[in-house]
Backbone bond lengths (Angstrom), bond angles and torsions (degrees), N, CA, C in turn:
res aa  C-N    CA-C-N  psi(-1)  N-CA   C-N-CA  omega(-1)  CA-C   N-CA-C  phi
1 M - - - 1.445 - - 1.519 108.91 -
2 N 1.272 115.82 140.57 1.456 121.83 177.26 1.528 108.41 -81.73
3 C 1.334 116.98 108.54 1.470 121.27 -175.78 1.519 112.26 -59.92
4 A 1.312 117.97 -33.74 1.461 120.89 -178.26 1.525 111.03 -64.96
5 R 1.336 117.76 -27.13 1.457 121.60 -178.80 1.520 112.36 -91.91
6 S 1.317 117.60 -9.72 1.455 121.47 179.84 1.520 109.74 -77.60
7 G 1.323 116.92 144.25 1.454 121.12 177.38 1.517 112.41 -62.32
8 T 1.330 116.18 -27.00 1.460 120.47 -178.75 1.525 112.72 -94.86
9 R 1.317 116.75 -7.10 1.467 123.06 179.46 1.539 113.52 59.23
10 R 1.341 115.96 31.31 1.467 120.84 176.94 1.517 108.65 -157.17
11 T 1.307 116.72 166.00 1.453 120.42 175.66 1.522 109.44 -83.12
12 A 1.298 115.70 156.59 1.464 121.01 -178.94 1.520 110.71 -73.30
13 R 1.320 114.71 146.23 1.459 120.16 170.63 1.524 106.52 -86.13
14 S 1.318 116.83 145.92 1.466 120.36 -177.58 1.525 111.45 -57.75
15 Q 1.317 118.12 -34.07 1.466 121.12 179.77 1.529 111.52 -64.55
16 E 1.323 117.55 -32.46 1.465 120.51 179.04 1.523 111.17 -65.47
17 V 1.316 116.55 -40.55 1.462 120.82 177.60 1.528 109.22 -70.86
18 A 1.326 117.00 -41.78 1.465 121.47 178.90 1.527 111.09 -60.98
19 D 1.327 118.00 -36.10 1.469 121.09 178.15 1.523 111.60 -61.21
20 V 1.325 116.93 -39.07 1.465 120.54 178.67 1.526 109.81 -67.62
21 V 1.320 116.48 -43.84 1.464 120.70 179.13 1.525 110.25 -62.58
22 T 1.319 116.83 -43.11 1.467 121.13 178.97 1.526 110.79 -59.75
23 F 1.327 116.45 -43.79 1.464 120.01 177.44 1.523 110.78 -60.91
24 L 1.328 117.45 -47.03 1.461 120.68 -176.83 1.526 112.09 -64.22
25 L 1.319 117.41 -26.97 1.465 121.55 178.60 1.526 112.78 -87.08
26 S 1.309 116.40 -7.55 1.462 120.61 -176.20 1.534 111.11 -88.45
27 E 1.331 115.11 166.07 1.459 120.64 176.50 1.527 111.75 -66.26
28 R 1.318 117.12 -24.06 1.472 120.80 178.94 1.525 111.88 -62.76
29 A 1.319 117.45 -21.99 1.469 121.39 -179.53 1.525 111.06 -98.37
30 G 1.313 116.51 22.78 1.463 121.14 -176.22 1.518 114.98 -57.98
31 W 1.317 117.62 -27.75 1.460 120.98 -179.46 1.520 112.92 -96.36
32 V 1.319 116.99 3.46 1.468 121.17 176.83 1.521 107.21 -91.35
33 T 1.317 116.21 107.18 1.461 120.87 -179.48 1.522 109.83 -135.83
34 G 1.311 116.17 143.76 1.460 121.12 175.63 1.512 114.26 58.22
35 S 1.305 117.16 34.85 1.466 120.82 -176.65 1.523 111.52 -116.71
36 H 1.298 115.08 151.58 1.458 121.66 170.29 1.521 106.75 -102.21
37 V 1.312 116.12 129.23 1.454 120.31 178.70 1.525 107.24 -112.89
38 T 1.306 115.80 116.89 1.455 121.09 -179.57 1.519 109.39 -91.84
39 V 1.319 115.53 122.98 1.461 121.13 178.85 1.527 105.73 -119.06
40 D 1.331 115.08 85.66 1.468 118.87 -173.77 1.526 113.37 -136.42
41 G 1.314 116.91 15.19 1.461 119.69 177.59 1.520 114.46 65.79
42 G 1.318 117.27 20.53 1.457 120.93 177.82 1.518 115.05 96.59
43 Q 1.322 117.86 2.99 1.466 119.96 -178.10 1.525 111.86 -63.37
44 A 1.320 118.32 -31.28 1.472 121.33 -178.18 1.520 112.16 -66.36
45 R 1.306 118.50 -17.78 1.466 120.07 -178.33 1.526 111.34 -59.60
46 E 1.323 117.73 -27.73 1.475 120.67 177.18 1.516 110.83 -62.11
47 H 1.323 116.24 -38.46 1.456 120.85 -176.92 1.526 111.94 -77.91
48 L 1.330 116.19 -14.17 1.448 120.37 -179.72 1.529 111.80 -96.66
49 G 1.316 116.20 -0.96 1.445 120.52 179.10 1.522 113.34 78.35
50 V 1.321 116.25 20.92 1.458 120.05 179.11 1.515 109.42 -78.78
51 V 1.294 116.08 131.84 1.460 121.25 -178.66 1.531 108.87 -104.64
52 T 1.318 115.64 131.16 1.458 120.60 177.77 1.514 107.79 -103.40
53 V 1.316 116.67 126.54 1.465 122.02 178.58 1.514 108.37 -103.29
54 K 1.317 115.90 123.29 1.466 120.31 178.46 1.517 108.63 -91.23
55 S 1.314 115.37 133.93 1.475 118.48 179.68 1.512 111.14 -100.97
């Protein structure tokens, strides 16, 4: 992943991705069905046409 294009400006830690997987496997995610969950630190926002304004 290109860190400069990520919303967080860094690469993901493996635990951050594991936390999402753990949630999806838990009973708390019982109503999450047929969904794609993007874990990319905000990089997908470029493809959605989201504009970031720096102050």
